[in-house]
N, C-alpha and C positions, 0 to 999 in steps of 0.2 A: 580719260579719267572716269573711274566709276564713282557713282554717287551712292551714299548710304541711304537708309530709309528716312532718316531725319531730314536730309537735304531734299529728297523727293517730296516729303510732306510740305516743306517750306515752299518749294516750287509750285506744288499743287494749290496751296492756299493763296499764293500770290496770283496765280492764274485765275482762280475763282474771283478774287477781289477785282482784278482787271476786267474780267468779263462782266462782273456785277456793275462796275462803274460805267462801262460802255452802255450796257442795257438800261441802267437807271438814267444816265445822261440823256439818251435819245428818247426814252419814255417821257421824262419830264419836259423835254423840248416840245414833243408832240402835244402833251397835255396843256402846256402853257399856251400853245397856239389855239387850242380848242377853247380854253377858258377866256382868252382875250377876245376871240370872236363872239363868244356868248355874252360877255360884258358889253362889247360894242353894240350888239343888237339891242340890249336892254337900255343902254345909256343914250343911244342915238336920238330918241325923241326929246331929250331933256336939255340939249345944248351942244355946243362944240366940244368935242372930246380931245384931250391932250394926254400924251404920255407923261406920267408923273416922274418924280425923282427916282433914281436908281435905288433899289433896296440895299440896305447896309450889309456889309460883310459878305458872307458866302450864301446868303439866303436865296433860294430859288423861288421865283414868282414874278409878279408884275404889278404895276400901279397905273391906273387911269384916273383922269381928273376932269371935271367940268367946273370952270371958274365962274361962268355967268350962266346960271341955269334958268330954265323956264319955270314960272311959278307953279306950285308952291315951293319949288326947290331954288336955292340960290347958289350953293356950292356942294359938289359931290366928289368924294374921293373913294375909290374902290381899290383894295389891295388883295391879291391872292397869294397865299404862301403854300408852297408844295413841300411835301416830305422829302428829306435828303436821300433820295433813292440812288444818287451817284455813289454814296458811301454805304455799302451794305451793313457795316457795323453800326454806324450812326442811325441808319434807318430802323434796325432792330431795336435799338435803345429808344428811339422816337416812338415806335409803336408800343413798346412796353410801358411807356408813360401814358398811353391812351390817346396820343395825339394823331391827328389826321390832317389832310389838306384843309386849309381854312380860307374863308372869305371874310374880310373885314371892310365895313362900309362906314364912312363918316358923312353925315349930311347936315348942312346948315340950311334952314328954311328961310323964306322971305320974312316970316314973323316967328317969334319964339313960342314954344309950347306953353300952354297956360298952367301946366302942372308937371311935376317930375314923376316918372314911372321907371321902375327898374325890374328887369326879368333876368333870371339866370338859372343855370343848373345848380344843384345842391353842391355846396363846398366851394363855391366861387369866392375868392378872397376879396375881389373888388366889390362884390355885392355886400359882403359882410362889413367891409370898411365903410361903405356908403351908409349903411344902417347906423353905424356908430358915429358918423360925422356930426359935429356940433356946429360947424360953420356953414351948414347948408340946411334947406328946409327939411323938417322931420318927415320921415317916411313911415307908413304903417303897413305891416304885413297883411296880405290877403291869403286866402286858402290856396295852397299849391294846386296846380292843375297841369296835366300832361307831363309830369315829372319836372316842372319848372316852379321856381319860387317867384312870387310877385310882391312888390312893395310900391306904394303910391303915396304921393303927397295929397292929403285930404283937403279938397276945396269944393265949395258948393257951386253947382251950375256948370261943372266941367264934364266933358264927354271923352276926353283923351284916354282915360283908363279903359273904358269900354271898347274903344277902337283897338287898343293894344291887345286886349283879351281876344277880340275877334281875329286879329292878325295872328296871334299865337295859336289859336285853335286851328287855323288853316296851315300854318307852317311849323308847328312845334317840333317835328322830328329832327329838324336841322338847326334849330336855334341853340346857341351856347350862351349868349348874353345879348340883351337888348336894353338900351338906356335912352330915355328921352328926358331932356332937362332944359331949363331956360338958358344956360350958358352955351356958348358956341364951342364945338359943333353941337347942334341940338340933338342929333341922333347918333348913337354908336351901336353897331351890330357886329357880332362875331357869329359865324355860321359854319356848319360842316359843308365844305365845298362840294363834295361828291353828292350829297343829298340835295343841295339847293340847285345844282345845275340840271337836275332832272326836271325842274319846272321851267317853263318858258321865261326867258330873261325879261321880256317886256312886262309880263304879269307881275314878276317879282318887284321890279322897280316902281311900277304903278301902285302896287300894294303899299310900298314904303312911302310913296308920296301922299297916299290917302290918309296916313296917320296925322297929317297936318291940315287937311282940308276941313 
């Protein structure tokens, strides 16, 4: 049976999608293994590490957790999310939205931070909603720096905002959002995974712990 041009085009597109799926699947598996090893290296000094709950749906990535941390950390949860490279069409749409592989970290410290501090990229809705919140301590905007917005709860005798500014100065290329607050979890961080993994994992988690010392 001879195939017309349209049928050959369909076969070709299907073949490309299958090859793209196979390539993306194995690339993400290798990348997940590298990121897991990187996270294990950074988290190891801070307590016993456990695999967290499975990520929902078809999300590719992983979750590690420390339930009884070494001071000043009490609880740590680290989640990495990988772009959907298994599906070339979804991956293109993902990239067109400006999304990349991400690292998300939640930390509960042994003692709560003495003031609230928020840092984000311009246009972050959570940052904007936090500024408008009336049921939480009022935040004041500081001068933007390194392409990031800053907002702090004004309190006398506190040094946390200065620590955050020093942290941001060091790691600003990969920060998407950073929040410190009295409510648990005390710290929330979203970061560009490809950028952050270029730094030693031990230094990264030590720097995060020093925000509460």
